[in-house]
N, C-alpha and C positions, 0 to 999 in steps of 0.2 A: 388473610381472612377474606373469604368470599361469602357474602351474605345477600339474600334477597328479602326485601321487606314486603309483607303482605298485611291484610287487615281482616276484620271479622264483623259479622252482623251485630254483635253486641254494641258496636259504636253507633248503631241506629236504634238502640234500645231493645234489641231482640235477645231476650233471655228466657222469659216465660212464654211458651208458645200459646198459652191460653189467654194471654193479655189481648183484649179486643182492639187495642190501639197500635198494634204493630204495623209498620209500613210494609208495602208489598215487597216481596223479595226481589222483583225486577228493579225497583228503585234502589235497593242496596247495591245490586250489580252495577247499575248505571253510575251511581255516585262513587263507588269504589274505583271504577275506571276513570271517571272525571277527575278524581283527586290524584291520579298518577300511580295507582297500584296496579301491578300486573296480575295479582291473584288475591284470593281470600279463602276463609274457611266456609264450610257449608252452613254452620250455625247449628242450633239445637235441633234435636230430632223432631221432625214434624213441621219445621218452618219452610224450608225449600222442598218442593215436591220430590218424592223418591222416584223420579222418572228420569233416568239417565239421558235418554234421547232429547227430551225437552230441555233439561238443564244444560246439557253439553252444547246444544244449539245456542242457548242464551249466553253462555260463557264465550263461545267462539265468536259470536257477533260483536262482543265487547273486548275481544283479545285478552280474556281472563283465563286463569286456571284455578283449580281447587287444591289447596295445600293440605287440608285436614277435615275430618268429620269429628263430631263431638258426642260423647255420652255424658250427660249432665243429669244425674239421677241418684236415687238411693242405692249406694253400693254396699250398705251394711246388712240389710235384711236378706236372709236366705230365701224368703218367699219371693223376692224380686229377681231371683236368678234367671228364670225363664224370660222375663221381660227384657232383662239386660242383654241376654244372648240373642234375642230376636232383634233388638236394636242394633247390636253389633253386626249381625248378618245383613240386615237391610241397609245400614249405612255403608258398610264396606263394599257391598255389591254395587252401590251407586258410585261412590267416590273413586273406585278403581276403574270406572268406565268414563270418567270425566277428563277433560284436558288437563295435562300435567306440565309443570315447568321443566326446563332443562335441569338435569341433575348436575351437581357440582362436585369437583374433585375434593376429597376430604370429608364429604358428607357421609355420615355413618350409615344411615338408612334412607332409602329413597322415599319420596312422597308417594301417595298421601299418607298422613299419620291419622291415628285415632286418639284424640285427647280424651282422657278418662277422669271425670271429676265427681266427687261425692256431693250430694245436695239433698235437701228435703227434711231437715231436722230442726224444729223450732228451737230446741234447747241450745243448739249450736249457732243458729242464725242470729239469735239475740245476743250471743256472746262473741260474735265476730270481732277480731282484734283484741280480745281480752283473754289471754292465755291463762290468767290466774283464776278466772271464773268459768271457763269452758269445761264441761264434763268430758272425760276421756272414756274411750271404749275399754271394756275389760274382756269378758268372755266373748263378746260380739266381734272383737277385733279379728279373730281367726276367720270368721265368716266373711268379713269384708275382704280380707286378703284372698280367700278362695274365690270370691266373685271377680275380683280384679284379675286374678290369674286365669280364670276361665275365659273372661273377655279377651285377654291378650293372646291366649293360646288359640282361640277360635279365629281371631283376626289374622294371626300369623299363618296358621296351618291352612286355612281355606282361601285366604286372599293375599297373603304376603304383605300384610299391613302391619306396621310397627305401632303398638300401643304405647302411649306416653302418659304417665301419671301426672296430673296437674293439681298441686295443692291449691285449695280455693278457700277464701274467707267465708266462714259460715258453714263449712262442711267438716267432716271428721278427719280430714287430712288438711291441716292448716298450719299448725305450729311446729317449731323446730324439733321437738321431741317426737312428734308424729311422723314428720318427714324422715327423720333418722330411723324410726322403727320400720317404716315402709321400705326404706333402702336395705335394711337388714333382712326383711322377710320376703321380698320379691327380688330374685336374682336379676342381674343386668340382662342376661340372655332372654328373660321373659318379657320385661318391659323397661322402657327408659323413663326419663323425666321430662316434663315440660314445665320449667320454672317460669314464674310470672313476677316481674319486678314489682308491680303494684300490689299483688297479693302478699308478696314477701314483706314489703314495707308495712302494709296494713296489719300484718300479724306480728310486728315488732322485730323483724329481722332485717339485716343489711342486705339488699339485693346483690351487691358486689360480692360479699362474703359467701352468699349462698351459691352464686355462680361458680366461684372458685372451689367451694367445698364439694360440690356435686358435678364437677367438670367431667368426670368419667361416666356419668349417667345422663348427661345433658344432650338430648337428641333434638330438641325443639325449644323455642323460647317465645314467651309473650312479653311485650312491652306495654306498660301503662305509666301514667304519672298521677300524683296525688296533690291536691290542693291542701296544704298544711293547715290553713285556717279552718277550713271546713272539717278536715280530719280531726283536729283537736276538739271541735265542738261536738261532732257526732259520737266520738268516743265517750263523751260525758252524758250521752242520752241512752235510753233503752230503745234501740232502733234495730230493725232488720238491715242486713247488708245492702240489699237493693234499694231500700228506702234511703240509705246514706248516698247511694249512687244517684238517686233521683234528686238529691239535694246538691249534687255537684262535687262530691268528694273526689271523683276522677276527672281529670282535666286534660287538655291537649298536652302531648309530650313537649317538654321544654318550658312549660309554664308552671310546673310543680316542683316538688322537693327532691326528686330523684336525680342523681348526678350521672347523666348519660355519657359525658366524656370519660368518667371513671369506669362506667360499664363497658364502653368501647375498649378501653385499655385492657380490662380484664379479659374480655373475649379474645383479644389479640394474644394475650399471654397464654391462654389455654388452647389456642388454635382452633377456635370454633368456626366451622364452615356449615352453612345451611340456611335455614329460614327463621325469620323473626316476624311475628304477627303483632301489629299495633291494635290495641283494644282501648276502649273508653266506655265503660258501662254508663248508661243514662236511662232516664225515663223516656219511653217512646213518644210521649207527648211533646218532648223537646227535640224531635227528629229534625226540625228545620235547621238546627245548628250543626248537624252531623257532617255534612259535606265540608263546611269551612273548618271544623275541628280536625277531621282526619287529614285534610290537606295541610293544616298547620303542623300536625304531628309529623307527616312525611317530610315536609320542607325543613323542619327543625332537625330531624335525624340526618337528612342529607347535609345540612350545614355543619354537623359535627363529625362527618365522615362515614356515615352509614349509606 
């Protein structure tokens, strides 16, 4: 098993680009490097400038690379197709011109990846983690599949970028039945999966079992950890997913409930080679703790063999 550990701007509270409290992207780059990471994700569309020369210089000065870009938007609405494809075009044009890591033997697809996540639906946001009360898509499902397919095909055809579908708490691809349905409706040759240990657990699934079940679709992975005490409390409240994150439901890896030695054994069993990105969603007002937390996560993962 050959694995490179990276991180992402959400560890600094960067999820909503319209939040006025976001830290400067240069600070995220500085602290990612200071915490011992060699690379990171670009973050949500509109956070890091779409200026490949400027960003490449900033990465090179810190000996960093970019592992992935992100589409985090409404994947359901057919009226959003044009905006989704514009984002795909602009993100892929930048990430393919940025410094890249050494590619590893056994890695299925070269970096950079394009993580694709559904977001922006109040009825699902307030039902995050609650499969029993979360509404499911009926007729609109086909439109979401068509949008994801169009994103993936544009990224591959024009830029050679592999799109990976990321189930996300509070979106319309979150629970086991929805992930199974996506796997059936979008062929492996079109798009892979980026499974997230934290989102899997939040949605009531065993992260180890999900990794094992979708081993043949697993092109990229996100690692998180969950504070069980906070998790139990927020599941009893009417609360948006990122409000729960602001209350500390996500914690440094190794301090939460997810069994990372078991995750490591499973990745060895399935022969996973490639990249794993550490994430810890938080309120950007708490950014002062980001450097210490991402360093703790990296040090813990190193201690258990990653």
